[in-house]
N, C-alpha and C positions, 0 to 999 in steps of 0.2 A: 391398511393394506401394505403400506410401505414398510412398517415395522415388521410384519411377518416376512416380507421379502428380504429385509436385512437379516433377520434371524436365519432364514433359509440359506442365504449367502454365507453367513458366518459359520453355520453348521457344515456347509459344503467344504469350506476352506479347512476347518478343523479336521474333518474326515480325510481330506486329501493329505494333510500334514501327517496324520497318524499312519496312513498307508504308504507314505513316501512318494505319492503321486503329485509332486510339486516341481515346477520348473526351477532351475538353479538360479541363484541371485544374478549371475552374469547374464543369463538369458533374459530375465526380467529387466535388468538394467539396459540391455540393448533395445528392448521393446520400448521402454519408457523414454530412452534417449531420443528416439525418433519423434516423440509426441511434442517435445518442447525445443524451441530455439531461443537464443538470447534475444533476437529481434522480436519474436512472438511475446516473450515474457515482458520485455521492455514496453511494447505497445500496449499490452493489457494493463501493466502497472500505470502507464501514463493515462489511460482512460479512467482508471480508478481515481488517480490524483485529481484529474480535471473534474470528475463528477463530485468529489469531496469538496473541491474549492468552490463549487457553485452552491453548496449547501449553506443555509443561513447559520450564523454563529448563535448558539443558544445561550441565554443568560444563565447565571449560576443557579438561580431558583428553579428554572425549568429543568436543568440537568439533575439537580437534587431530587426533584419530584419524579423524574424518569427513573432514577436509581431506586427510589423507594417503591415505585409501582411495578417495575419490571423485575426486581431482584428479591422482593419480599420484605417484610418488616425488619427482620433481624439482619440479614445480609445487606439489605438496602441501607439500613442505618449505619452499618460499619463502613460500607463503600462511600456513603455520603460524608461520614466523618473524615475519611481519608481524602476525599475530594476537597473538602473545606480546608484541611491542613495543606494540601497541595496548592490550593488557590492562595492561601495566605503566604506560603513560601514563594510563589511566583510574584506576588505583590512586593514582598521583601526584595527579591532579585531585581524587580523593576525599579524600586527605590534606590537600590545599590548601584544599578547601571541603567539609567533612563533610556528609553527607546531612541531618542534623538542622538545619542552618543554611539549607537551601533551602526556600523557600515552596512549598507544594503548591497547585497550581491547582484551582479549583473547576470541576466539570463544569457548563457553562452551556448545554448543547445537549440537545434532546430533552425528552420529557414527564416523564422520571424524574430530570431534572437539578435542581440547586438553583434555577435560574432558573424552570424549569417548575413547581416546587412553589410558589414564591413567587407566580407569576402565577395558579395555580389557587386559592390561598388568597384573593387579592384578588378574584377573580371570585365566590367563594362568599360573601365578606363584603359584596359590593355589594348595595344594596337592589334588590329585584325590582319594577319599576314595574307589572307586571301584578297584583301582590297589593295595591297601594295603592288 
């Protein structure tokens, strides 16, 4: 049913373009511009990142099996080959520059970050003029 609905929508758009009954790009831009804000996009992106971070890390064998089963025998084999080459390359990079030599960045965003904690400490230490 959804496929027929998609075809109907596509045919409708094609017919409108042929007849010239289409909104201008500027009009469409003004409409789409109101649908998104940077804050909205950032919050949705953060939700996706947080969800992905909770996912378990799959072993290489499980990943290769998924590639073969989801992408078919031919494409899955090609993708698996590329994944193995990528894995070997990452092992080489890890040998070249071991993890313990790489600096870990400090989370400096949000209220629970290192920067947020420092700012809240400064605010709590500042003298309160109302009490003077």
